[in-house]
Backbone as a chain_set.jsonl record, in Angstrom:
{"seq": "XXXXXXXXXXXXXXXXXXXXXXXXXXXXXXXXXXXXXXXXXXXXXXXXXXXXXXXXXXXXXXXXXXXXXXXXXXXXXXXXXXXXXXXXXXXXXXXXXXXXXXXXXXXXXXXXXXXXXX", "coords": {"N": [[51.924, 115.243, 132.943], [51.389, 112.826, 131.523], [52.343, 113.615, 129.116], [55.118, 113.906, 129.572], [55.729, 111.237, 130.124], [55.232, 110.098, 127.596], [57.205, 111.374, 126.053], [59.55, 110.37, 127.268], [59.176, 107.64, 126.716], [59.313, 107.645, 123.872], [61.986, 108.49, 123.55], [63.328, 106.311, 124.731], [62.623, 104.228, 122.967], [63.789, 105.166, 120.577], [66.5, 105.232, 121.382], [66.975, 102.486, 121.939], [66.513, 101.405, 119.394], [68.608, 102.614, 117.968], [70.765, 101.438, 119.281], [70.489, 98.706, 118.573], [70.756, 98.931, 115.816], [73.413, 99.264, 115.37], [74.797, 96.978, 114.576], [74.071, 96.662, 111.923], [75.104, 98.987, 110.854], [77.861, 98.776, 111.409], [78.886, 96.623, 109.814], [80.56, 93.636, 108.522], [82.854, 91.953, 110.739], [86.092, 90.606, 111.489], [88.178, 88.563, 113.459], [91.243, 87.07, 113.797], [92.398, 84.506, 115.698], [94.205, 82.315, 115.913], [96.495, 81.202, 113.472], [99.156, 83.219, 114.887], [100.124, 86.274, 113.427], [103.062, 86.259, 111.519], [104.173, 84.07, 112.721], [105.793, 80.803, 113.065], [105.648, 77.401, 112.027], [105.927, 73.81, 112.189], [104.198, 71.9, 111.581], [101.962, 69.95, 109.512], [99.31, 70.239, 109.607], [97.42, 72.86, 110.099], [95.702, 74.853, 112.337], [93.2, 77.171, 111.87], [91.644, 79.708, 113.519], [89.125, 81.815, 114.995], [86.995, 84.716, 115.367], [83.952, 85.897, 113.919], [81.75, 88.467, 113.141], [78.475, 89.709, 112.381], [78.028, 88.538, 109.826], [77.231, 86.78, 106.755], [78.421, 85.037, 105.111], [81.411, 83.167, 104.933], [84.824, 82.616, 104.245], [87.879, 80.736, 104.258], [90.961, 80.995, 102.987], [89.686, 80.778, 100.478], [88.041, 78.592, 100.918], [84.941, 77.386, 101.974], [83.733, 78.253, 105.165], [82.366, 77.793, 108.446], [80.47, 79.295, 111.122], [79.764, 79.176, 114.669], [76.936, 79.841, 116.844], [77.898, 81.9, 118.405], [79.699, 83.117, 116.766], [82.2, 82.025, 116.419], [84.829, 80.488, 114.577], [86.559, 77.715, 113.04], [89.015, 75.976, 111.265], [90.954, 73.448, 109.81], [93.84, 73.478, 107.886], [96.19, 72.494, 105.305], [98.974, 73.857, 104.69], [101.521, 74.495, 102.177], [105.126, 73.928, 102.491], [107.217, 76.702, 103.437], [106.677, 80.249, 102.974], [103.418, 81.207, 103.852], [100.234, 82.55, 103.239], [97.392, 83.171, 105.046], [94.085, 83.802, 104.504], [91.161, 85.181, 105.68], [87.932, 85.766, 104.756], [84.919, 87.659, 104.715], [81.414, 88.291, 104.211], [78.561, 90.354, 104.494], [74.914, 90.37, 104.719], [74.192, 92.531, 103.217], [76.013, 92.817, 101.246], [78.422, 93.978, 101.875], [81.909, 93.616, 102.481], [84.791, 92.177, 104.106], [88.217, 91.451, 104.9], [90.837, 89.596, 106.445], [94.273, 88.904, 106.895], [96.98, 86.671, 107.665], [100.46, 86.093, 107.879], [102.447, 83.278, 107.73], [105.177, 81.062, 108.471], [105.931, 77.989, 107.21], [107.757, 75.41, 108.243], [109.934, 72.938, 106.927], [111.144, 70.176, 108.008], [113.679, 67.981, 107.29], [114.744, 64.719, 107.78], [118.078, 63.86, 108.579], [119.978, 61.575, 106.887], [121.676, 58.81, 108.271], [124.706, 57.118, 107.952], [125.29, 53.972, 108.665], [127.039, 52.044, 107.955], [129.634, 52.777, 107.795]], "CA": [[52.527, 114.007, 133.368], [51.327, 111.859, 130.428], [53.209, 114.12, 128.046], [56.473, 113.544, 129.971], [55.838, 109.787, 129.932], [55.3, 109.868, 126.162], [58.532, 111.815, 125.596], [60.52, 109.387, 127.762], [58.955, 106.414, 125.952], [59.854, 107.852, 122.528], [63.448, 108.499, 123.666], [63.778, 104.936, 124.993], [62.477, 103.475, 121.72], [64.824, 105.646, 119.648], [67.788, 104.772, 121.902], [67.078, 101.046, 121.729], [66.648, 101.193, 117.953], [69.978, 102.99, 117.589], [71.662, 100.425, 119.829], [70.368, 97.494, 117.758], [71.163, 99.233, 114.444], [74.873, 99.323, 115.275], [75.272, 95.812, 113.829], [73.868, 96.937, 110.504], [75.996, 100.087, 110.495], [79.255, 98.324, 111.496], [79.292, 95.713, 108.764], [81.201, 92.431, 109.025], [84.151, 92.067, 111.411], [86.834, 89.344, 111.611], [89.343, 88.516, 114.334], [91.949, 85.795, 113.688], [93.066, 84.204, 116.964], [95.356, 81.47, 115.585], [97.844, 81.43, 113.988], [99.581, 84.598, 115.089], [100.814, 86.826, 112.258], [104.515, 86.201, 111.589], [104.634, 82.886, 113.449], [106.33, 79.686, 112.296], [105.178, 76.088, 112.47], [106.48, 72.693, 111.441], [103.124, 70.931, 111.394], [101.306, 70.033, 108.209], [97.885, 70.493, 109.874], [97.403, 74.163, 110.743], [94.365, 75.265, 112.771], [92.844, 78.581, 111.723], [90.466, 79.949, 114.356], [88.859, 83.206, 115.32], [85.589, 85.089, 115.47], [83.408, 86.742, 112.858], [80.463, 89.025, 113.557], [77.658, 90.385, 111.363], [78.354, 87.952, 108.525], [76.351, 85.763, 106.197], [79.251, 84.157, 104.294], [82.79, 83.197, 105.427], [85.772, 81.699, 103.611], [89.265, 80.724, 104.709], [91.717, 80.65, 101.777], [88.678, 80.471, 99.464], [87.251, 77.411, 101.289], [83.792, 77.755, 102.785], [83.873, 77.984, 106.597], [81.132, 78.024, 109.189], [80.591, 79.815, 112.482], [78.715, 78.763, 115.591], [76.034, 80.949, 117.18], [78.676, 82.999, 119.001], [80.554, 83.708, 115.744], [83.515, 81.371, 116.405], [85.101, 79.606, 113.445], [87.799, 76.937, 113.108], [89.233, 75.119, 110.104], [92.325, 72.951, 109.712], [94.327, 73.463, 106.512], [97.533, 71.947, 105.119], [99.725, 74.765, 103.802], [102.8, 73.965, 101.702], [106.294, 74.498, 103.181], [107.628, 78.043, 103.016], [105.788, 81.312, 103.434], [102.013, 80.978, 103.506], [99.298, 83.6, 103.635], [96.056, 82.677, 105.368], [93.149, 84.907, 104.357], [89.781, 84.944, 106.094], [87.093, 86.785, 104.122], [83.512, 87.58, 105.118], [80.475, 89.202, 103.556], [77.282, 90.414, 105.213], [73.741, 90.216, 103.853], [74.047, 93.724, 102.4], [77.059, 92.799, 100.24], [79.675, 94.564, 102.358], [82.862, 92.55, 102.761], [86.054, 92.485, 104.76], [89.143, 90.324, 104.916], [92.023, 89.696, 107.286], [95.287, 87.925, 106.508], [98.17, 86.486, 108.487], [101.573, 85.469, 107.176], [103.13, 82.304, 108.574], [106.253, 80.288, 107.846], [105.793, 76.551, 107.424], [109.092, 74.829, 108.17], [109.951, 71.561, 106.457], [112.325, 69.505, 108.542], [114.006, 66.721, 106.634], [115.698, 63.975, 108.595], [119.406, 63.668, 108.0], [120.26, 60.137, 106.887], [122.943, 58.412, 108.901], [125.306, 55.96, 107.3], [125.742, 53.09, 109.742], [127.987, 51.054, 107.425], [130.986, 53.322, 107.768]], "C": [[52.527, 112.967, 132.247], [52.201, 112.305, 129.252], [54.672, 113.773, 128.332], [56.712, 112.049, 129.771], [55.987, 109.454, 128.452], [56.666, 110.264, 125.605], [59.598, 110.818, 126.025], [60.396, 108.08, 126.977], [59.542, 106.516, 124.548], [61.381, 107.839, 122.564], [64.01, 107.1, 123.922], [63.702, 104.098, 123.718], [63.543, 103.887, 120.713], [66.211, 105.164, 120.098], [67.997, 103.289, 121.679], [67.244, 100.725, 120.247], [68.042, 101.537, 117.456], [70.983, 101.96, 118.068], [71.637, 99.157, 118.977], [70.837, 97.732, 116.321], [72.679, 99.262, 114.277], [75.442, 98.15, 114.488], [75.141, 96.025, 112.327], [74.852, 97.999, 110.03], [77.453, 99.628, 110.456], [79.708, 97.527, 110.293], [80.018, 94.52, 109.364], [82.551, 92.727, 109.694], [84.758, 90.68, 111.578], [87.972, 89.551, 112.589], [89.968, 87.133, 114.196], [92.727, 85.592, 114.984], [94.305, 83.338, 116.765], [95.359, 81.22, 114.095], [98.126, 82.925, 114.143], [100.359, 85.056, 113.859], [102.324, 86.8, 112.484], [105.046, 84.978, 112.304], [105.152, 81.825, 112.486], [105.803, 78.388, 112.889], [105.849, 75.008, 111.64], [105.422, 71.617, 111.219], [102.518, 71.055, 110.011], [99.791, 70.183, 108.362], [97.798, 71.753, 110.719], [95.963, 74.565, 111.067], [94.212, 76.769, 112.622], [91.591, 78.792, 112.557], [90.331, 81.427, 114.648], [87.376, 83.447, 115.485], [85.21, 85.988, 114.3], [82.018, 87.191, 113.293], [79.791, 89.706, 112.368], [77.942, 89.856, 109.964], [77.241, 87.033, 108.053], [77.14, 84.749, 105.385], [80.691, 84.304, 104.747], [83.629, 82.194, 104.663], [87.139, 81.84, 104.263], [90.08, 80.172, 103.547], [90.779, 80.104, 100.698], [87.929, 79.163, 99.71], [86.135, 77.871, 102.217], [84.02, 77.345, 104.234], [82.575, 78.375, 107.289], [81.425, 78.565, 110.575], [79.51, 79.195, 113.355], [77.866, 79.989, 115.93], [76.763, 82.157, 117.767], [79.603, 83.666, 117.99], [81.943, 83.103, 115.689], [83.648, 80.482, 115.169], [86.413, 78.877, 113.676], [87.851, 76.041, 111.879], [90.696, 74.712, 110.092], [92.704, 72.878, 108.237], [95.726, 72.861, 106.489], [98.314, 72.838, 104.161], [101.027, 74.113, 103.341], [103.957, 74.582, 102.488], [106.679, 75.855, 102.585], [106.717, 79.09, 103.619], [104.367, 81.029, 102.965], [101.178, 82.142, 104.03], [97.948, 82.939, 103.87], [95.118, 83.877, 105.344], [91.747, 84.454, 104.742], [88.959, 86.098, 105.532], [85.641, 86.564, 104.536], [82.695, 88.615, 104.369], [79.189, 89.196, 104.38], [76.124, 90.344, 104.221], [73.487, 91.428, 102.974], [75.14, 93.838, 101.337], [78.364, 93.442, 100.673], [80.622, 93.434, 102.753], [84.098, 93.091, 103.469], [86.929, 91.255, 104.706], [90.312, 90.64, 105.827], [92.978, 88.599, 106.857], [96.385, 87.857, 107.548], [99.206, 85.763, 107.639], [102.265, 84.523, 108.141], [104.226, 81.625, 107.77], [106.048, 78.831, 108.216], [107.163, 75.939, 107.176], [108.988, 73.373, 107.744], [111.247, 70.929, 106.938], [112.507, 68.179, 107.843], [114.998, 65.973, 107.514], [117.016, 63.789, 107.848], [119.715, 62.187, 108.049], [121.618, 59.877, 107.551], [123.429, 57.143, 108.24], [125.912, 55.082, 108.394], [126.736, 52.053, 109.241], [129.414, 51.529, 107.496], [131.739, 53.073, 109.039]], "O": [[53.536, 112.296, 132.029], [52.724, 111.483, 128.499], [55.396, 113.382, 127.416], [57.776, 111.644, 129.302], [56.8, 108.601, 128.096], [57.22, 109.553, 124.767], [60.463, 110.459, 125.227], [61.407, 107.48, 126.614], [60.196, 105.583, 124.08], [62.009, 107.237, 121.693], [65.059, 106.747, 123.384], [64.625, 103.338, 123.424], [64.139, 103.028, 120.063], [67.01, 104.731, 119.266], [69.081, 102.871, 121.272], [68.04, 99.857, 119.889], [68.597, 100.828, 116.616], [71.938, 101.639, 117.362], [72.695, 98.595, 118.693], [71.282, 96.786, 115.67], [73.173, 99.282, 113.15], [76.455, 98.298, 113.805], [76.007, 95.612, 111.556], [75.375, 97.911, 108.919], [78.204, 100.04, 109.572], [80.815, 97.739, 109.797], [80.09, 94.396, 110.586], [83.286, 93.622, 109.276], [84.042, 89.699, 111.781], [88.651, 90.577, 112.562], [89.304, 86.128, 114.449], [93.599, 86.39, 115.33], [95.343, 83.592, 117.377], [94.292, 81.042, 113.508], [97.418, 83.769, 113.594], [101.164, 84.3, 113.315], [102.81, 87.264, 113.516], [106.258, 84.852, 112.482], [104.98, 81.923, 111.271], [105.547, 78.29, 114.089], [106.288, 75.262, 110.518], [105.733, 70.537, 110.717], [102.55, 72.126, 109.403], [99.07, 70.246, 107.367], [98.07, 71.72, 111.919], [95.11, 74.612, 110.181], [94.994, 77.543, 113.174], [90.579, 78.127, 112.332], [91.295, 82.189, 114.56], [86.599, 82.52, 115.712], [86.033, 86.733, 113.769], [81.212, 86.384, 113.757], [80.459, 90.213, 111.467], [78.082, 90.635, 109.02], [76.419, 86.569, 108.843], [76.601, 83.71, 105.003], [81.167, 85.424, 104.933], [83.209, 81.057, 104.451], [87.51, 82.908, 104.751], [89.913, 79.014, 103.164], [91.065, 79.076, 100.083], [87.251, 78.667, 98.811], [86.366, 78.655, 103.137], [84.449, 76.224, 104.505], [81.795, 79.179, 106.78], [82.495, 78.326, 111.134], [78.476, 78.746, 112.861], [78.065, 81.058, 115.354], [76.304, 83.292, 117.642], [80.234, 84.674, 118.308], [82.799, 83.621, 114.971], [82.698, 79.809, 114.77], [87.277, 79.353, 114.413], [86.854, 75.425, 111.502], [91.577, 75.536, 110.337], [91.982, 72.29, 107.432], [96.371, 72.735, 107.529], [98.315, 72.601, 102.953], [101.576, 73.266, 104.045], [103.795, 75.644, 103.089], [106.491, 76.11, 101.395], [106.069, 78.858, 104.639], [104.147, 80.656, 101.813], [101.404, 82.642, 105.132], [97.426, 82.238, 103.003], [95.324, 84.85, 106.07], [91.22, 83.479, 104.206], [89.25, 87.265, 105.796], [85.193, 85.427, 104.687], [83.197, 89.658, 103.952], [78.78, 88.158, 104.899], [76.344, 90.269, 103.012], [72.652, 91.368, 102.072], [75.198, 94.83, 100.609], [79.326, 93.449, 99.905], [80.19, 92.416, 103.294], [84.399, 94.284, 103.433], [86.443, 90.144, 104.493], [90.723, 91.792, 105.964], [92.555, 87.5, 106.499], [96.688, 88.84, 108.223], [98.871, 84.932, 106.795], [102.629, 84.919, 109.248], [104.198, 81.618, 106.539], [105.996, 78.482, 109.395], [107.668, 75.945, 106.053], [108.068, 72.661, 108.148], [112.309, 71.125, 106.347], [111.597, 67.352, 107.809], [115.995, 66.551, 107.946], [117.039, 63.587, 106.634], [119.718, 61.591, 109.126], [122.567, 60.644, 107.392], [122.66, 56.212, 108.0], [126.939, 55.431, 108.976], [127.231, 51.252, 110.034], [130.331, 50.739, 107.273], [132.895, 53.477, 109.161]]}, "num_chains": 1, "name": "protein.A"}
C-alpha cells in the first residue's frame, strides 16, 4: 500500500513539473490584437495592443514597451502616411526571441480648398 502511494506521489510530482516546464519549453509568444494586418486608418495616433507571454523584454518598432501582469501591452505610435509596418519583438530570459509584424495603410486626407471669390 505504501509502495503504491509512493509511485502515485512520484507520478504527480513529475506530471506537475512537466506542466510548469511548458513555459520554459515554449519560449516567448506574441499576439497582436490591434491593428489588424492589412487594415487602413486615417488617424495619426495608432494604438498597438496585444498580449505577450514568457517574455522579459518587449519592443514595438524598436521602442521599449511594457506588459501588465496578465501579459497585455499597449502603445500609441504616430506612423507616417503610406504603408507602415508595425513590428512587435520579444525576448525571454534565456535569449530566445520572436517577432510579429502587421502591415497597415495610413491614409492622409488633405482638405480641398474652396475658392469662395469666384
